[in-house]
VOPAGU-2260 file (C-alpha; in pm, 1 decimal, decimal comma):
REM VOPAGU-2260
SITE   aa  ch    i         X         Y         Z
SITE  MET   A    0   -3478,8   13799,1   11728,4
SITE  ARG   A    1   -3853,7   13847,4   11699,3
SITE  LEU   A    2   -4107,2   13598,0   11559,7
SITE  VAL   A    3   -4423,1   13775,1   11443,4
SITE  PRO   A    4   -4746,1   13592,9   11344,3
SITE  TRP   A    5   -4896,1   13711,3   11015,3
SITE  HIS   A    6   -5218,9   13908,9   11057,3
SITE  ASP   A    7   -5308,9   13981,9   10693,5
SITE  PRO   A    8   -5565,3   13747,1   10532,2
SITE  LEU   A    9   -5419,4   13418,5   10408,8
SITE  PRO   A   10   -5562,1   13118,3   10222,1
SITE  PRO   A   11   -5746,5   12862,7   10439,8
SITE  GLY   A   12   -5515,0   12611,5   10603,7
SITE  ILE   A   13   -5202,5   12830,3   10588,2
SITE  ALA   A   14   -5026,6   13013,4   10871,9
SITE  LEU   A   15   -4735,4   13249,0   10817,6
SITE  HIS   A   16   -4472,9   13397,5   11050,6
SITE  ARG   A   17   -4206,7   13662,3   10994,6
SITE  LEU   A   18   -3878,7   13632,3   11180,5
SITE  ASP   A   19   -3694,4   13962,1   11229,2
SITE  LEU   A   20   -3324,3   13888,6   11266,1
SITE  ASP   A   21   -3041,3   14062,0   11446,6
SITE  LEU   A   22   -2745,7   13944,9   11241,1
SITE  ALA   A   23   -2495,4   14083,5   11489,6
SITE  ALA   A   24   -2637,7   13875,1   11774,6
SITE  GLU   A   25   -2494,9   13559,0   11919,0
SITE  ASP   A   26   -2658,3   13222,3   11844,3
SITE  GLY   A   27   -2809,5   13224,4   12193,5
SITE  ASP   A   28   -3096,9   12989,6   12259,0
SITE  ALA   A   29   -3124,3   12889,6   11892,1
SITE  TRP   A   30   -2830,0   12653,7   11927,0
SITE  SER   A   31   -3002,1   12423,7   12177,1
SITE  ASP   A   32   -3293,1   12358,4   11938,2
SITE  LEU   A   33   -3073,6   12241,1   11648,9
SITE  THR   A   34   -2944,4   11891,4   11578,8
SITE  PRO   A   35   -2569,0   11822,6   11580,1
SITE  ASP   A   36   -2571,6   11814,3   11197,7
SITE  GLU   A   37   -2741,7   12154,3   11184,4
SITE  ARG   A   38   -2492,2   12303,5   11426,9
SITE  ALA   A   39   -2209,8   12170,9   11212,6
SITE  ARG   A   40   -2374,4   12318,3   10901,3
SITE  ALA   A   41   -2412,3   12655,1   11073,1
SITE  ASN   A   42   -2045,3   12654,0   11168,3
SITE  ARG   A   43   -1942,2   12598,2   10805,6
SITE  PHE   A   44   -2075,6   12936,0   10692,5
SITE  ALA   A   45   -1788,2   13171,6   10620,0
SITE  ARG   A   46   -1987,3   13482,8   10711,7
SITE  ARG   A   47   -2117,4   13534,2   11062,9
SITE  ALA   A   48   -2446,4   13679,2   10932,5
SITE  ASP   A   49   -2516,5   13364,8   10730,0
SITE  CYS   A   50   -2455,0   13147,2   11035,1
SITE  VAL   A   51   -2695,1   13352,5   11249,2
SITE  ARG   A   52   -2957,8   13363,9   10971,9
SITE  PHE   A   53   -2951,8   12986,7   10925,7
SITE  ALA   A   54   -2941,3   12897,1   11295,9
SITE  HIS   A   55   -3225,1   13122,4   11407,3
SITE  THR   A   56   -3449,5   13049,0   11109,8
SITE  ARG   A   57   -3408,2   12673,5   11147,9
SITE  ALA   A   58   -3464,3   12694,6   11523,8
SITE  ALA   A   59   -3783,0   12899,2   11470,9
SITE  VAL   A   60   -3912,1   12640,2   11222,4
SITE  ARG   A   61   -3843,5   12361,0   11468,5
SITE  ARG   A   62   -4022,5   12542,8   11750,8
SITE  LEU   A   63   -4332,3   12615,5   11543,0
SITE  ILE   A   64   -4361,1   12256,8   11421,9
SITE  ALA   A   65   -4280,3   12112,4   11765,8
SITE  GLN   A   66   -4583,3   12295,4   11906,9
SITE  ARG   A   67   -4803,3   12105,2   11660,2
SITE  LEU   A   68   -4635,2   11768,4   11712,0
SITE  ALA   A   69   -4605,2   11799,2   12092,4
SITE  CYS   A   70   -4233,7   11721,1   12094,6
SITE  ARG   A   71   -3908,6   11901,1   12162,0
SITE  PRO   A   72   -3782,1   12123,9   11875,7
SITE  ALA   A   73   -3466,5   11918,7   11823,3
SITE  GLU   A   74   -3682,3   11604,6   11789,3
SITE  VAL   A   75   -3878,7   11731,2   11485,7
SITE  PRO   A   76   -3780,0   11487,2   11205,7
SITE  LEU   A   77   -3667,8   11732,7   10936,8
SITE  ARG   A   78   -3536,5   11593,1   10609,8
SITE  ALA   A   79   -3448,6   11740,2   10268,4
SITE  ASP   A   80   -3562,6   11619,3    9926,4
SITE  ALA   A   81   -3350,5   11585,6    9610,1
SITE  HIS   A   82   -3377,9   11960,9    9544,9
SITE  GLY   A   83   -3281,4   12051,6    9901,6
SITE  LYS   A   84   -3636,3   12145,9   10003,6
SITE  PRO   A   85   -3684,3   12062,0   10373,4
SITE  PHE   A   86   -3987,3   11866,5   10492,6
SITE  VAL   A   87   -4111,6   11685,8   10801,1
SITE  GLU   A   88   -4088,5   11308,8   10774,0
SITE  ALA   A   89   -4450,0   11205,4   10819,1
SITE  GLY   A   90   -4427,5   10861,9   10977,8
SITE  SER   A   91   -4776,3   10756,8   11085,2
SITE  ASP   A   92   -4897,4   11105,0   11184,5
SITE  ASN   A   93   -5126,3   11259,6   10924,5
SITE  ALA   A   94   -5122,0   11591,2   11112,5
SITE  VAL   A   95   -4760,2   11665,6   11021,4
SITE  PRO   A   96   -4764,9   12014,6   10866,6
SITE  LEU   A   97   -4622,2   12111,9   10531,8
SITE  PHE   A   98   -4382,7   12404,6   10553,8
SITE  ASN   A   99   -4153,7   12628,0   10354,1
SITE  ILE   A  100   -3905,5   12896,4   10451,9
SITE  SER   A  101   -3723,4   13185,2   10288,7
SITE  HIS   A  102   -3479,7   13437,6   10429,4
SITE  ALA   A  103   -3309,2   13747,3   10297,3
SITE  GLY   A  104   -3126,1   14026,7   10472,1
SITE  ASP   A  105   -3273,5   14084,9   10817,6
SITE  HIS   A  106   -3593,8   13886,0   10770,3
SITE  ALA   A  107   -3721,6   13532,4   10722,2
SITE  LEU   A  108   -4066,4   13399,3   10636,6
SITE  ILE   A  109   -4198,4   13064,2   10758,9
SITE  ALA   A  110   -4514,2   12920,5   10603,2
SITE  LEU   A  111   -4697,9   12626,8   10764,1
SITE  ALA   A  112   -4982,4   12446,0   10587,8
SITE  ASP   A  113   -5244,4   12192,5   10693,2
SITE  PRO   A  114   -5192,4   11881,9   10473,6
SITE  ALA   A  115   -5566,6   11809,7   10489,6
SITE  ARG   A  116   -5635,9   12134,6   10304,8
SITE  VAL   A  117   -5320,9   12216,2   10109,1
SITE  CYS   A  118   -5115,0   12000,2    9872,7
SITE  CYS   A  119   -4801,5   12215,7    9874,9
SITE  VAL   A  120   -4676,7   12556,0    9987,3
SITE  GLY   A  121   -4390,5   12786,9    9891,0
SITE  VAL   A  122   -4278,1   13127,1   10015,3
SITE  ASP   A  123   -4011,6   13373,0    9905,9
SITE  ILE   A  124   -3869,8   13700,7   10032,9
SITE  GLU   A  125   -3601,4   13905,2    9859,6
SITE  ALA   A  126   -3409,4   14221,4    9943,9
SITE  CYS   A  127   -3463,8   14455,5    9649,9
SITE  ALA   A  128   -3133,8   14578,5    9505,4
SITE  ARG   A  129   -3196,9   14884,7    9290,6
SITE  ASP   A  130   -2876,9   14831,0    9091,0
SITE  LEU   A  131   -2983,6   14480,5    8990,7
SITE  MET   A  132   -3116,7   14616,3    8662,9
SITE  ALA   A  133   -2777,3   14737,1    8536,8
SITE  ASP   A  134   -2776,6   14443,1    8293,9
SITE  ALA   A  135   -3153,3   14426,9    8252,6
SITE  ASP   A  136   -3164,1   14280,8    7902,0
SITE  ALA   A  137   -2969,5   13963,5    7987,5
SITE  LEU   A  138   -3145,2   13921,6    8321,2
SITE  LEU   A  139   -3495,3   13955,2    8179,9
SITE  ALA   A  140   -3421,2   13720,3    7890,2
SITE  MET   A  141   -3287,8   13454,1    8127,8
SITE  ALA   A  142   -3557,4   13465,6    8394,0
SITE  PHE   A  143   -3884,4   13576,8    8237,0
SITE  THR   A  144   -4125,7   13478,1    7964,5
SITE  ALA   A  145   -4184,9   13707,8    7668,4
SITE  ARG   A  146   -4509,9   13835,0    7820,3
SITE  GLU   A  147   -4343,1   13903,2    8155,6
SITE  GLN   A  148   -4063,0   14091,9    7983,7
SITE  ARG   A  149   -4312,2   14314,6    7802,1
SITE  GLU   A  150   -4499,7   14385,8    8124,2
SITE  ILE   A  151   -4182,1   14465,7    8319,0
SITE  ARG   A  152   -4042,7   14695,9    8050,0
SITE  SER   A  153   -4370,5   14888,5    8030,0
SITE  ASP   A  154   -4376,1   14954,5    8406,3
SITE  ALA   A  155   -4259,1   15295,8    8525,6
SITE  ASP   A  156   -4080,2   15128,9    8821,2
SITE  LEU   A  157   -3880,7   14853,2    8652,8
SITE  PRO   A  158   -3707,9   14712,5    8967,6
SITE  ARG   A  159   -4041,3   14690,2    9151,5
SITE  ALA   A  160   -4201,2   14516,6    8852,3
SITE  PHE   A  161   -3907,1   14275,7    8838,9
SITE  TYR   A  162   -3917,8   14177,5    9204,5
SITE  ARG   A  163   -4297,7   14138,3    9221,9
SITE  ARG   A  164   -4271,2   13872,4    8952,2
SITE  TRP   A  165   -3945,2   13719,7    9074,2
SITE  VAL   A  166   -4070,3   13641,9    9425,9
SITE  GLY   A  167   -4395,5   13504,0    9283,4
SITE  LYS   A  168   -4205,0   13284,2    9041,5
SITE  GLU   A  169   -3974,1   13151,7    9311,4
SITE  ALA   A  170   -4260,4   13086,8    9555,1
SITE  VAL   A  171   -4448,8   12888,0    9288,5
SITE  LEU   A  172   -4144,6   12680,9    9196,6
SITE  LYS   A  173   -4070,5   12614,3    9563,3
SITE  ALA   A  174   -4429,7   12498,7    9609,9
SITE  ALA   A  175   -4387,8   12270,3    9307,9
SITE  GLY   A  176   -4070,8   12132,9    9467,8
SITE  VAL   A  177   -3837,2   12183,3    9171,5
SITE  GLY   A  178   -3510,9   12365,5    9112,8
SITE  MET   A  179   -3526,9   12728,0    9006,8
SITE  ALA   A  180   -3270,0   12752,4    8729,9
SITE  GLU   A  181   -3414,6   12496,2    8490,2
SITE  HIS   A  182   -3778,3   12605,7    8525,5
SITE  LEU   A  183   -3774,4   12986,6    8525,4
SITE  GLN   A  184   -3938,5   13002,7    8183,3
SITE  SER   A  185   -4204,9   12746,6    8279,5
SITE  ILE   A  186   -4390,2   12993,0    8504,2
SITE  GLY   A  187   -4527,5   13335,2    8419,8
SITE  ILE   A  188   -4634,6   13569,8    8701,2
SITE  HIS   A  189   -4877,7   13850,8    8624,8
SITE  PRO   A  190   -4964,5   14084,8    8918,2
SITE  ASP   A  191   -5286,9   14280,0    8932,1
SITE  ALA   A  192   -5352,3   14608,3    9110,4
SITE  HIS   A  193   -5476,1   14434,9    9427,3
SITE  GLY   A  194   -5178,9   14209,1    9504,5
SITE  ALA   A  195   -5310,1   13893,8    9340,5
SITE  LEU   A  196   -5059,0   13709,0    9123,2
SITE  ALA   A  197   -5202,2   13526,7    8822,7
SITE  VAL   A  198   -4993,4   13217,0    8746,9
SITE  ASP   A  199   -4937,6   13116,4    8384,7
SITE  CYS   A  200   -4801,2   12760,5    8400,8
SITE  ALA   A  201   -4652,5   12559,3    8114,6
SITE  VAL   A  202   -4631,1   12234,6    8317,3
SITE  PRO   A  203   -4967,6   12053,6    8348,7
SITE  ALA   A  204   -4865,9   11885,5    8676,6
SITE  TRP   A  205   -4838,7   12227,0    8841,5
SITE  ALA   A  206   -5181,8   12347,1    8735,2
SITE  GLY   A  207   -5379,9   12473,2    9032,0
SITE  ILE   A  208   -5091,2   12640,5    9212,5
SITE  GLU   A  209   -5200,6   12988,8    9318,9
SITE  ALA   A  210   -4993,3   13284,4    9437,9
SITE  MET   A  211   -5030,2   13616,5    9615,5
SITE  ALA   A  212   -4805,4   13908,9    9701,2
SITE  LEU   A  213   -4725,0   13957,0   10070,0
SITE  SER   A  214   -4680,0   14280,3   10265,2
SITE  ALA   A  215   -4301,5   14288,9   10298,3
SITE  PRO   A  216   -4090,0   14526,1   10509,5
SITE  PRO   A  217   -3958,7   14836,2   10325,6
SITE  GLY   A  218   -3691,3   14739,8   10073,5
SITE  TYR   A  219   -3815,5   14382,0   10038,7
SITE  ALA   A  220   -4060,0   14190,4    9819,8
SITE  ALA   A  221   -4235,4   13867,8    9917,0
SITE  ALA   A  222   -4489,3   13617,9    9785,2
SITE  LEU   A  223   -4674,3   13303,3    9889,7
SITE  ALA   A  224   -4777,4   13012,9    9666,9
SITE  TRP   A  225   -4998,0   12713,9    9743,8
SITE  HIS   A  226   -5219,2   12443,5    9594,4
SITE  THR   A  227   -5552,7   12391,9    9767,4
SITE  LYS   A  228   -5676,4   12033,6    9792,4
SITE  GLU   A  229   -6012,3   11951,8    9643,0
SITE  GLN   A  230   -6250,1   11888,1    9930,7
SITE  PRO   A  231   -6501,9   11602,0    9911,9
SITE  LEU   A  232   -6863,2   11704,5    9857,3
């Protein structure tokens, strides 16, 4: 397993790491950094790859946050909200970072954000299946707004156009802290030629969430979303 800091430019207050996974490996040192509940959860996965992916991603998150909180990884107080989004229980420490994770295939992304500068953060990575578009009409109608559908259909590379918007949409909804299925049509993602993702939001409470495409490994697409806090004058 290899944890790689992100070197491309990112918004102020956000750090990003990519975890490259060996899904055939043993749990190794990841196991010692998990809580008993997390070990039990890992053991419930039917597929070995899913167990390894969960264990090593969660252990990497704990190590990164433990460095900031000056504690042992297993002592980081991770909790999950009503939508299953993990967070660090703040207690009395205002320096507790915001974070979000996503994993797919052989890679995971871990975003950490300074709560003094960022209200929320979301990240997504997806392995791009070229045969996903076999039933394109139903898929586009379910997941995308009318404008997004027009833009995707007019693109010469339909799968690429699909995934650029899909990862942006998921990152934004993860930043907003809501479930995906019921809000897919509430967000429109419109990429430009330079990697920026314009966000068209139908929910006033989510106004201000921004997004950008990330440089993903070959065969993957990824995006980051965040809401910058207004700084006092």
